[in-house]
Each structure stands twice: as structure tokens, then as C-alpha cells.
VOLUM-74105 format. One record per residue: z, y, x of N, C-alpha, C in turn; residue in three letters. Coordinates in Angstrom, 1 decimal, m for minus. Atoms other than C-alpha are relative to their C-alpha. Example, Ala and Ser with C-alpha at 12.3 -4.5 7.8 and 13.67 -1.06 7.14 Angstrom:
2
<r n_zz="0.0" n_yy="m1.2" n_xx="0.9" ca_zz="7.8" ca_yy="m4.5" ca_xx="12.3" c_zz="0.0" c_yy="1.2" c_xx="0.9" residuo="ALA"/>
<r n_zz="0.0" n_yy="m1.1" n_xx="m0.9" ca_zz="7.1" ca_yy="m1.1" ca_xx="13.7" c_zz="0.8" c_yy="1.1" c_xx="m0.8" residuo="SER"/>
END
This chain:
113
<r n_zz="m0.3" n_yy="m0.9" n_xx="0.9" ca_zz="8.0" ca_yy="m31.3" ca_xx="14.7" c_zz="m1.8" c_yy="0.3" c_xx="m0.3" residuo="UNK"/>
<r n_zz="1.4" n_yy="m0.3" n_xx="0.6" ca_zz="4.9" ca_yy="m29.8" ca_xx="12.7" c_zz="0.0" c_yy="1.1" c_xx="m0.2" residuo="UNK"/>
<r n_zz="0.2" n_yy="m1.2" n_xx="0.2" ca_zz="3.2" ca_yy="m27.3" ca_xx="12.9" c_zz="m0.7" c_yy="0.5" c_xx="m1.0" residuo="UNK"/>
<r n_zz="0.3" n_yy="m0.7" n_xx="1.4" ca_zz="2.6" ca_yy="m25.0" ca_xx="10.2" c_zz="m0.8" c_yy="1.0" c_xx="0.0" residuo="UNK"/>
<r n_zz="0.8" n_yy="m1.2" n_xx="0.7" ca_zz="0.1" ca_yy="m22.3" ca_xx="9.0" c_zz="0.6" c_yy="0.1" c_xx="m1.6" residuo="UNK"/>
<r n_zz="m0.2" n_yy="m0.1" n_xx="1.3" ca_zz="1.5" ca_yy="m20.6" ca_xx="6.1" c_zz="m0.8" c_yy="1.0" c_xx="m0.5" residuo="UNK"/>
<r n_zz="0.0" n_yy="m1.3" n_xx="m0.1" ca_zz="m1.2" ca_yy="m18.0" ca_xx="4.8" c_zz="m0.2" c_yy="m0.1" c_xx="m1.8" residuo="UNK"/>
<r n_zz="m0.9" n_yy="m0.5" n_xx="1.1" ca_zz="0.4" ca_yy="m16.0" ca_xx="2.4" c_zz="m0.1" c_yy="1.2" c_xx="0.2" residuo="UNK"/>
<r n_zz="0.3" n_yy="m1.3" n_xx="0.0" ca_zz="m1.3" ca_yy="m12.5" ca_xx="1.7" c_zz="1.2" c_yy="0.5" c_xx="m0.8" residuo="UNK"/>
<r n_zz="m1.0" n_yy="m0.5" n_xx="0.9" ca_zz="1.9" ca_yy="m11.5" ca_xx="m0.6" c_zz="1.3" c_yy="m0.5" c_xx="1.1" residuo="UNK"/>
<r n_zz="m1.0" n_yy="m0.1" n_xx="m0.1" ca_zz="4.8" ca_yy="m10.1" ca_xx="1.8" c_zz="0.9" c_yy="m1.0" c_xx="m0.6" residuo="UNK"/>
<r n_zz="m1.4" n_yy="0.3" n_xx="0.6" ca_zz="7.5" ca_yy="m10.7" ca_xx="m0.7" c_zz="0.1" c_yy="m1.5" c_xx="m0.2" residuo="UNK"/>
<r n_zz="m0.2" n_yy="1.8" n_xx="0.5" ca_zz="6.8" ca_yy="m14.9" ca_xx="m1.0" c_zz="0.0" c_yy="m0.7" c_xx="1.1" residuo="UNK"/>
<r n_zz="m0.2" n_yy="1.2" n_xx="m0.8" ca_zz="6.4" ca_yy="m15.4" ca_xx="2.3" c_zz="1.2" c_yy="m0.5" c_xx="0.8" residuo="UNK"/>
<r n_zz="m1.4" n_yy="0.6" n_xx="m0.7" ca_zz="9.7" ca_yy="m16.0" ca_xx="3.5" c_zz="0.5" c_yy="m0.9" c_xx="m0.6" residuo="UNK"/>
<r n_zz="m0.5" n_yy="1.4" n_xx="1.2" ca_zz="10.3" ca_yy="m18.6" ca_xx="0.3" c_zz="m1.1" c_yy="m1.0" c_xx="1.0" residuo="UNK"/>
<r n_zz="0.8" n_yy="1.1" n_xx="m0.3" ca_zz="7.1" ca_yy="m20.2" ca_xx="1.4" c_zz="1.0" c_yy="m1.1" c_xx="1.5" residuo="UNK"/>
<r n_zz="m0.2" n_yy="0.7" n_xx="m1.0" ca_zz="8.2" ca_yy="m20.5" ca_xx="4.7" c_zz="1.5" c_yy="m0.3" c_xx="0.4" residuo="UNK"/>
<r n_zz="m1.1" n_yy="0.6" n_xx="0.5" ca_zz="12.0" ca_yy="m21.3" ca_xx="4.3" c_zz="m0.1" c_yy="m1.5" c_xx="m0.4" residuo="UNK"/>
<r n_zz="0.1" n_yy="1.1" n_xx="0.1" ca_zz="10.7" ca_yy="m24.1" ca_xx="2.8" c_zz="m0.4" c_yy="m1.4" c_xx="0.8" residuo="UNK"/>
<r n_zz="1.0" n_yy="0.9" n_xx="m0.9" ca_zz="8.4" ca_yy="m25.5" ca_xx="5.2" c_zz="0.8" c_yy="m0.2" c_xx="0.8" residuo="UNK"/>
<r n_zz="m0.7" n_yy="0.3" n_xx="m1.3" ca_zz="10.9" ca_yy="m25.1" ca_xx="8.0" c_zz="1.3" c_yy="m0.5" c_xx="m0.5" residuo="UNK"/>
<r n_zz="m0.8" n_yy="1.0" n_xx="0.5" ca_zz="13.5" ca_yy="m26.8" ca_xx="6.0" c_zz="m1.1" c_yy="m1.8" c_xx="0.1" residuo="UNK"/>
<r n_zz="1.1" n_yy="1.4" n_xx="0.3" ca_zz="10.8" ca_yy="m29.8" ca_xx="5.8" c_zz="m0.4" c_yy="m0.3" c_xx="1.3" residuo="UNK"/>
<r n_zz="0.4" n_yy="0.0" n_xx="m1.6" ca_zz="11.0" ca_yy="m29.8" ca_xx="9.6" c_zz="m0.9" c_yy="0.7" c_xx="0.7" residuo="UNK"/>
<r n_zz="1.9" n_yy="m0.2" n_xx="m1.0" ca_zz="7.6" ca_yy="m27.6" ca_xx="10.5" c_zz="0.8" c_yy="1.4" c_xx="0.1" residuo="UNK"/>
<r n_zz="m0.4" n_yy="m1.3" n_xx="m0.7" ca_zz="7.7" ca_yy="m24.7" ca_xx="12.6" c_zz="m1.2" c_yy="0.8" c_xx="m0.2" residuo="UNK"/>
<r n_zz="1.0" n_yy="m0.5" n_xx="0.8" ca_zz="6.0" ca_yy="m22.0" ca_xx="11.0" c_zz="m0.3" c_yy="1.5" c_xx="0.1" residuo="UNK"/>
<r n_zz="0.8" n_yy="m1.7" n_xx="0.0" ca_zz="3.7" ca_yy="m19.2" ca_xx="11.6" c_zz="m0.9" c_yy="0.0" c_xx="m1.3" residuo="UNK"/>
<r n_zz="0.2" n_yy="m0.5" n_xx="1.2" ca_zz="2.6" ca_yy="m16.8" ca_xx="8.8" c_zz="m1.1" c_yy="1.0" c_xx="0.3" residuo="UNK"/>
<r n_zz="1.0" n_yy="m0.5" n_xx="m0.1" ca_zz="m0.5" ca_yy="m15.3" ca_xx="8.4" c_zz="m0.4" c_yy="0.8" c_xx="m1.5" residuo="UNK"/>
<r n_zz="0.4" n_yy="m0.8" n_xx="1.5" ca_zz="m2.3" ca_yy="m13.0" ca_xx="5.2" c_zz="m1.5" c_yy="m1.2" c_xx="0.4" residuo="UNK"/>
<r n_zz="1.4" n_yy="0.9" n_xx="m0.1" ca_zz="m5.6" ca_yy="m14.9" ca_xx="6.8" c_zz="0.2" c_yy="m1.5" c_xx="0.7" residuo="UNK"/>
<r n_zz="0.9" n_yy="1.2" n_xx="m0.4" ca_zz="m7.5" ca_yy="m17.9" ca_xx="8.0" c_zz="m0.8" c_yy="0.1" c_xx="1.2" residuo="UNK"/>
<r n_zz="0.2" n_yy="0.1" n_xx="m0.9" ca_zz="m9.0" ca_yy="m16.6" ca_xx="11.0" c_zz="m0.6" c_yy="m1.5" c_xx="0.6" residuo="UNK"/>
<r n_zz="0.1" n_yy="1.6" n_xx="m0.9" ca_zz="m11.0" ca_yy="m19.4" ca_xx="13.0" c_zz="0.6" c_yy="0.1" c_xx="1.0" residuo="UNK"/>
<r n_zz="m0.6" n_yy="0.1" n_xx="m1.0" ca_zz="m9.6" ca_yy="m18.2" ca_xx="15.9" c_zz="0.8" c_yy="m0.4" c_xx="0.2" residuo="UNK"/>
<r n_zz="m1.3" n_yy="0.8" n_xx="0.4" ca_zz="m6.3" ca_yy="m19.0" ca_xx="14.9" c_zz="0.1" c_yy="m1.2" c_xx="m0.4" residuo="UNK"/>
<r n_zz="m0.6" n_yy="1.5" n_xx="0.0" ca_zz="m6.6" ca_yy="m22.2" ca_xx="13.7" c_zz="m0.6" c_yy="m0.3" c_xx="1.2" residuo="UNK"/>
<r n_zz="0.3" n_yy="0.7" n_xx="m1.6" ca_zz="m8.4" ca_yy="m23.2" ca_xx="17.2" c_zz="1.2" c_yy="0.0" c_xx="0.3" residuo="UNK"/>
<r n_zz="m1.6" n_yy="0.3" n_xx="m1.1" ca_zz="m5.2" ca_yy="m22.1" ca_xx="18.8" c_zz="1.0" c_yy="m0.6" c_xx="m0.5" residuo="UNK"/>
<r n_zz="m0.9" n_yy="1.1" n_xx="1.0" ca_zz="m3.0" ca_yy="m23.0" ca_xx="16.2" c_zz="0.2" c_yy="m0.9" c_xx="0.1" residuo="UNK"/>
<r n_zz="0.0" n_yy="1.4" n_xx="0.5" ca_zz="m4.0" ca_yy="m26.3" ca_xx="15.5" c_zz="1.1" c_yy="m0.4" c_xx="m0.5" residuo="UNK"/>
<r n_zz="m0.6" n_yy="1.0" n_xx="0.9" ca_zz="m1.9" ca_yy="m27.1" ca_xx="12.7" c_zz="m0.1" c_yy="m1.0" c_xx="m0.3" residuo="UNK"/>
<r n_zz="0.5" n_yy="1.5" n_xx="0.7" ca_zz="m1.0" ca_yy="m30.1" ca_xx="11.3" c_zz="0.1" c_yy="0.0" c_xx="m1.4" residuo="UNK"/>
<r n_zz="0.2" n_yy="m0.7" n_xx="1.6" ca_zz="m0.4" ca_yy="m28.4" ca_xx="7.7" c_zz="0.0" c_yy="1.0" c_xx="0.0" residuo="UNK"/>
<r n_zz="0.3" n_yy="m1.2" n_xx="0.9" ca_zz="m1.5" ca_yy="m25.7" ca_xx="6.1" c_zz="0.6" c_yy="0.4" c_xx="m1.2" residuo="UNK"/>
<r n_zz="m0.1" n_yy="m0.2" n_xx="2.1" ca_zz="m0.2" ca_yy="m24.3" ca_xx="2.7" c_zz="m0.2" c_yy="1.5" c_xx="0.4" residuo="UNK"/>
<r n_zz="0.9" n_yy="m1.0" n_xx="0.1" ca_zz="m2.6" ca_yy="m21.6" ca_xx="1.6" c_zz="0.9" c_yy="0.5" c_xx="m1.5" residuo="UNK"/>
<r n_zz="m0.8" n_yy="m0.8" n_xx="1.5" ca_zz="m1.0" ca_yy="m19.3" ca_xx="m1.6" c_zz="m1.6" c_yy="0.8" c_xx="m0.2" residuo="UNK"/>
<r n_zz="1.2" n_yy="m0.6" n_xx="0.8" ca_zz="m4.7" ca_yy="m19.0" ca_xx="m3.6" c_zz="0.4" c_yy="0.9" c_xx="m1.1" residuo="UNK"/>
<r n_zz="m0.3" n_yy="m1.0" n_xx="0.9" ca_zz="m2.9" ca_yy="m16.4" ca_xx="m6.1" c_zz="m0.2" c_yy="1.3" c_xx="0.3" residuo="UNK"/>
<r n_zz="0.2" n_yy="m1.4" n_xx="m1.1" ca_zz="m3.3" ca_yy="m13.5" ca_xx="m3.8" c_zz="m0.9" c_yy="0.8" c_xx="0.9" residuo="UNK"/>
<r n_zz="1.5" n_yy="0.3" n_xx="m0.8" ca_zz="m6.7" ca_yy="m13.7" ca_xx="m2.2" c_zz="m0.9" c_yy="0.7" c_xx="m0.9" residuo="UNK"/>
<r n_zz="1.2" n_yy="m1.0" n_xx="1.1" ca_zz="m9.3" ca_yy="m11.2" ca_xx="m3.2" c_zz="m1.0" c_yy="m1.0" c_xx="0.7" residuo="UNK"/>
<r n_zz="0.9" n_yy="1.3" n_xx="0.4" ca_zz="m11.6" ca_yy="m13.6" ca_xx="m1.2" c_zz="m0.1" c_yy="m1.5" c_xx="m0.7" residuo="UNK"/>
<r n_zz="m0.1" n_yy="1.1" n_xx="m0.2" ca_zz="m12.7" ca_yy="m16.8" ca_xx="m2.4" c_zz="1.0" c_yy="m0.7" c_xx="0.1" residuo="UNK"/>
<r n_zz="m0.4" n_yy="1.3" n_xx="m0.3" ca_zz="m10.1" ca_yy="m19.2" ca_xx="m2.4" c_zz="m0.4" c_yy="m1.5" c_xx="m0.1" residuo="UNK"/>
<r n_zz="0.6" n_yy="1.6" n_xx="0.1" ca_zz="m12.1" ca_yy="m22.6" ca_xx="m2.5" c_zz="m0.9" c_yy="0.3" c_xx="1.3" residuo="UNK"/>
<r n_zz="0.8" n_yy="m0.1" n_xx="m2.2" ca_zz="m14.3" ca_yy="m20.9" ca_xx="0.8" c_zz="1.0" c_yy="0.1" c_xx="0.6" residuo="UNK"/>
<r n_zz="m1.0" n_yy="m0.6" n_xx="m0.6" ca_zz="m10.8" ca_yy="m20.4" ca_xx="2.0" c_zz="0.6" c_yy="m1.6" c_xx="0.3" residuo="UNK"/>
<r n_zz="m0.3" n_yy="1.2" n_xx="0.1" ca_zz="m10.2" ca_yy="m24.6" ca_xx="1.3" c_zz="m0.8" c_yy="m0.6" c_xx="1.2" residuo="UNK"/>
<r n_zz="0.9" n_yy="1.1" n_xx="m0.8" ca_zz="m13.4" ca_yy="m26.0" ca_xx="2.9" c_zz="m0.2" c_yy="0.7" c_xx="1.6" residuo="UNK"/>
<r n_zz="0.1" n_yy="m0.5" n_xx="m1.2" ca_zz="m13.5" ca_yy="m23.2" ca_xx="5.7" c_zz="1.4" c_yy="m0.8" c_xx="1.0" residuo="UNK"/>
<r n_zz="m1.3" n_yy="0.2" n_xx="m0.8" ca_zz="m9.9" ca_yy="m24.5" ca_xx="7.0" c_zz="0.2" c_yy="m1.2" c_xx="0.1" residuo="UNK"/>
<r n_zz="0.0" n_yy="1.4" n_xx="m0.3" ca_zz="m10.7" ca_yy="m28.4" ca_xx="6.1" c_zz="m1.2" c_yy="m0.3" c_xx="1.3" residuo="UNK"/>
<r n_zz="1.1" n_yy="m0.1" n_xx="m1.1" ca_zz="m14.0" ca_yy="m27.9" ca_xx="8.4" c_zz="0.6" c_yy="0.3" c_xx="1.7" residuo="UNK"/>
<r n_zz="m0.6" n_yy="m1.2" n_xx="m1.8" ca_zz="m12.0" ca_yy="m26.1" ca_xx="11.6" c_zz="1.5" c_yy="m1.1" c_xx="0.0" residuo="UNK"/>
<r n_zz="m0.8" n_yy="1.4" n_xx="m0.2" ca_zz="m9.2" ca_yy="m29.2" ca_xx="10.8" c_zz="0.0" c_yy="m0.9" c_xx="m0.4" residuo="UNK"/>
<r n_zz="0.2" n_yy="1.5" n_xx="0.8" ca_zz="m10.0" ca_yy="m32.6" ca_xx="9.7" c_zz="1.3" c_yy="m0.4" c_xx="m0.2" residuo="UNK"/>
<r n_zz="m1.2" n_yy="0.8" n_xx="m0.1" ca_zz="m6.7" ca_yy="m34.1" ca_xx="10.2" c_zz="1.2" c_yy="0.7" c_xx="m0.5" residuo="UNK"/>
<r n_zz="m1.1" n_yy="m0.7" n_xx="0.4" ca_zz="m4.7" ca_yy="m31.3" ca_xx="9.0" c_zz="0.6" c_yy="m0.2" c_xx="m1.6" residuo="UNK"/>
<r n_zz="m0.9" n_yy="0.4" n_xx="1.6" ca_zz="m2.6" ca_yy="m31.9" ca_xx="5.6" c_zz="m0.1" c_yy="1.9" c_xx="m0.7" residuo="UNK"/>
<r n_zz="0.3" n_yy="m1.0" n_xx="0.6" ca_zz="m3.9" ca_yy="m28.7" ca_xx="3.5" c_zz="0.6" c_yy="0.0" c_xx="m1.6" residuo="UNK"/>
<r n_zz="m0.6" n_yy="0.2" n_xx="0.7" ca_zz="m1.5" ca_yy="m27.9" ca_xx="0.5" c_zz="m0.4" c_yy="1.6" c_xx="m0.7" residuo="UNK"/>
<r n_zz="m0.5" n_yy="m1.3" n_xx="0.8" ca_zz="m2.1" ca_yy="m25.0" ca_xx="m2.2" c_zz="0.6" c_yy="0.2" c_xx="m0.9" residuo="UNK"/>
<r n_zz="m0.9" n_yy="m0.5" n_xx="1.4" ca_zz="m0.2" ca_yy="m22.8" ca_xx="m4.3" c_zz="m0.6" c_yy="0.9" c_xx="m0.6" residuo="UNK"/>
<r n_zz="0.8" n_yy="m0.7" n_xx="0.0" ca_zz="m2.2" ca_yy="m21.7" ca_xx="m6.6" c_zz="0.6" c_yy="0.5" c_xx="m2.0" residuo="UNK"/>
<r n_zz="m0.8" n_yy="m0.2" n_xx="1.5" ca_zz="m1.3" ca_yy="m19.7" ca_xx="m10.6" c_zz="m0.8" c_yy="m1.1" c_xx="m0.9" residuo="UNK"/>
<r n_zz="0.1" n_yy="0.5" n_xx="0.5" ca_zz="m3.2" ca_yy="m21.8" ca_xx="m12.5" c_zz="m0.5" c_yy="m1.8" c_xx="0.5" residuo="UNK"/>
<r n_zz="0.6" n_yy="1.3" n_xx="m0.8" ca_zz="m3.5" ca_yy="m25.8" ca_xx="m11.6" c_zz="m0.5" c_yy="m0.6" c_xx="m1.5" residuo="UNK"/>
<r n_zz="0.6" n_yy="1.0" n_xx="1.1" ca_zz="m5.9" ca_yy="m26.6" ca_xx="m14.5" c_zz="m0.7" c_yy="m1.7" c_xx="1.0" residuo="UNK"/>
<r n_zz="0.5" n_yy="1.4" n_xx="m0.7" ca_zz="m7.3" ca_yy="m30.1" ca_xx="m13.8" c_zz="m1.6" c_yy="0.0" c_xx="0.3" residuo="UNK"/>
<r n_zz="1.4" n_yy="m0.2" n_xx="m0.7" ca_zz="m10.9" ca_yy="m29.1" ca_xx="m13.2" c_zz="m0.1" c_yy="0.9" c_xx="1.3" residuo="UNK"/>
<r n_zz="m0.2" n_yy="m0.4" n_xx="m1.4" ca_zz="m9.9" ca_yy="m26.5" ca_xx="m10.4" c_zz="0.9" c_yy="m0.5" c_xx="1.0" residuo="UNK"/>
<r n_zz="m1.0" n_yy="0.8" n_xx="m1.1" ca_zz="m7.2" ca_yy="m28.8" ca_xx="m8.9" c_zz="m1.3" c_yy="m1.1" c_xx="0.5" residuo="UNK"/>
<r n_zz="1.0" n_yy="0.8" n_xx="m0.2" ca_zz="m10.2" ca_yy="m31.4" ca_xx="m9.0" c_zz="m1.5" c_yy="0.9" c_xx="1.4" residuo="UNK"/>
<r n_zz="0.8" n_yy="m1.0" n_xx="m0.9" ca_zz="m12.7" ca_yy="m28.7" ca_xx="m6.9" c_zz="0.9" c_yy="0.1" c_xx="1.0" residuo="UNK"/>
<r n_zz="m0.8" n_yy="m0.3" n_xx="m1.5" ca_zz="m9.8" ca_yy="m27.8" ca_xx="m4.4" c_zz="0.3" c_yy="m1.4" c_xx="0.9" residuo="UNK"/>
<r n_zz="0.1" n_yy="1.3" n_xx="m0.9" ca_zz="m9.3" ca_yy="m31.5" ca_xx="m3.8" c_zz="m1.3" c_yy="0.1" c_xx="0.8" residuo="UNK"/>
<r n_zz="1.6" n_yy="m0.1" n_xx="m0.8" ca_zz="m13.4" ca_yy="m31.9" ca_xx="m3.4" c_zz="m0.1" c_yy="0.4" c_xx="0.9" residuo="UNK"/>
<r n_zz="0.4" n_yy="m0.9" n_xx="m1.0" ca_zz="m13.1" ca_yy="m29.1" ca_xx="m1.0" c_zz="0.8" c_yy="m0.5" c_xx="0.9" residuo="UNK"/>
<r n_zz="m0.8" n_yy="0.1" n_xx="m1.0" ca_zz="m10.6" ca_yy="m30.3" ca_xx="1.1" c_zz="1.4" c_yy="0.0" c_xx="0.1" residuo="UNK"/>
<r n_zz="m1.5" n_yy="m0.4" n_xx="0.2" ca_zz="m7.2" ca_yy="m29.8" ca_xx="0.1" c_zz="0.7" c_yy="m1.1" c_xx="m0.5" residuo="UNK"/>
<r n_zz="m1.2" n_yy="1.7" n_xx="0.3" ca_zz="m4.6" ca_yy="m33.0" ca_xx="m0.1" c_zz="0.8" c_yy="0.4" c_xx="m1.5" residuo="UNK"/>
<r n_zz="m1.0" n_yy="m0.4" n_xx="0.9" ca_zz="m2.3" ca_yy="m31.3" ca_xx="m2.7" c_zz="m0.4" c_yy="1.9" c_xx="m0.7" residuo="UNK"/>
<r n_zz="m0.1" n_yy="m1.0" n_xx="0.3" ca_zz="m2.2" ca_yy="m28.4" ca_xx="m5.2" c_zz="1.1" c_yy="0.0" c_xx="m1.1" residuo="UNK"/>
<r n_zz="m1.4" n_yy="m0.6" n_xx="0.8" ca_zz="0.8" ca_yy="m26.7" ca_xx="m6.6" c_zz="0.0" c_yy="1.5" c_xx="m0.5" residuo="UNK"/>
<r n_zz="0.0" n_yy="m1.1" n_xx="0.7" ca_zz="1.4" ca_yy="m24.3" ca_xx="m9.5" c_zz="1.6" c_yy="0.4" c_xx="m0.1" residuo="UNK"/>
<r n_zz="m0.5" n_yy="m0.8" n_xx="m0.1" ca_zz="3.6" ca_yy="m21.8" ca_xx="m10.4" c_zz="1.7" c_yy="m0.5" c_xx="m0.8" residuo="UNK"/>
<r n_zz="m1.1" n_yy="1.0" n_xx="0.8" ca_zz="5.9" ca_yy="m24.4" ca_xx="m12.5" c_zz="0.7" c_yy="m0.9" c_xx="1.2" residuo="UNK"/>
<r n_zz="m0.5" n_yy="1.4" n_xx="m0.9" ca_zz="6.6" ca_yy="m26.7" ca_xx="m9.5" c_zz="1.3" c_yy="0.6" c_xx="0.6" residuo="UNK"/>
<r n_zz="m1.7" n_yy="m0.6" n_xx="m1.0" ca_zz="10.2" ca_yy="m26.2" ca_xx="m8.6" c_zz="m0.3" c_yy="m0.6" c_xx="1.6" residuo="UNK"/>
<r n_zz="0.4" n_yy="m0.2" n_xx="m1.9" ca_zz="10.9" ca_yy="m26.9" ca_xx="m4.5" c_zz="m0.1" c_yy="m1.1" c_xx="0.3" residuo="UNK"/>
<r n_zz="0.0" n_yy="1.3" n_xx="m0.3" ca_zz="11.2" ca_yy="m30.4" ca_xx="m4.7" c_zz="m1.2" c_yy="m0.8" c_xx="0.0" residuo="UNK"/>
<r n_zz="1.8" n_yy="m0.4" n_xx="0.1" ca_zz="7.4" ca_yy="m30.6" ca_xx="m5.8" c_zz="m0.3" c_yy="0.2" c_xx="1.1" residuo="UNK"/>
<r n_zz="0.1" n_yy="m0.9" n_xx="m1.2" ca_zz="6.5" ca_yy="m28.1" ca_xx="m3.1" c_zz="0.2" c_yy="m0.7" c_xx="1.1" residuo="UNK"/>
<r n_zz="m0.1" n_yy="0.1" n_xx="m1.1" ca_zz="8.1" ca_yy="m29.8" ca_xx="m0.9" c_zz="m0.7" c_yy="m2.1" c_xx="0.4" residuo="UNK"/>
<r n_zz="1.0" n_yy="1.2" n_xx="0.3" ca_zz="6.9" ca_yy="m33.4" ca_xx="m2.0" c_zz="m1.5" c_yy="0.2" c_xx="0.6" residuo="UNK"/>
<r n_zz="1.1" n_yy="m0.4" n_xx="0.2" ca_zz="3.5" ca_yy="m31.7" ca_xx="m1.7" c_zz="m0.2" c_yy="0.5" c_xx="1.7" residuo="UNK"/>
<r n_zz="0.4" n_yy="0.5" n_xx="m1.4" ca_zz="3.8" ca_yy="m31.2" ca_xx="2.1" c_zz="0.3" c_yy="m0.8" c_xx="0.6" residuo="UNK"/>
<r n_zz="m0.4" n_yy="0.9" n_xx="m0.6" ca_zz="5.8" ca_yy="m33.4" ca_xx="3.2" c_zz="m1.2" c_yy="m1.8" c_xx="m0.5" residuo="UNK"/>
<r n_zz="0.4" n_yy="1.0" n_xx="0.3" ca_zz="3.6" ca_yy="m36.2" ca_xx="1.3" c_zz="m1.4" c_yy="m0.8" c_xx="1.2" residuo="UNK"/>
END
């Protein structure tokens, strides 16, 4: 089973994302933030980060998660998926970036790839 961390600052969306991740076979922990202490103790294989509701710079969070978890799969949900932003996110450590127009199948593909 995959140990997954969902970083979701918006309580309204957490149950949906967690449900999709659980349907993919993940054991999900939900957190509003990604403190290093949590990353070290949980050691997730998968991190899904909702970058849309983040007050802090999401790109800094991506690089911090990648530094802490070099082998984890990192999937970003972003409001805007412009090619430049997606490229920067991937250069900083994201494995996949999906936007609000993505369906559940696309989110599952990003999680499972």
C-alpha cells in the first residue's frame, strides 16, 4: 500500500482528493501544511499538494518536499496550468501537475504513473 500525504489547506476539498487517492490504493494522511517533522515521520511515497489555496509560495513548498523526500512521487493540483508554471514546478521536483479542468481519470493517472 502507498503511504500518501495530501497537503490541502482547503477543508472543503480534502475529502474528495483523499477519496481519489484511497481508491488508488493509498493510505492517506491529510495536512494543511508540509512541516519537515511530518515529512520525516510519515515518509510518504506519494505527496499530493493543492497549490491553489496556499498562502506561502507553492514553488518553495514543492522544492522543500522534493528535498525532504527525494524518491516520493509529487503531484500538484494548480488553478492555472500554464506551460511555463508547469515547467518550473517540474524543474523544482513535481512529477505531475493537474489543473481544475482535469477529470478524476486524469488525477488518478497522475497519482499512479
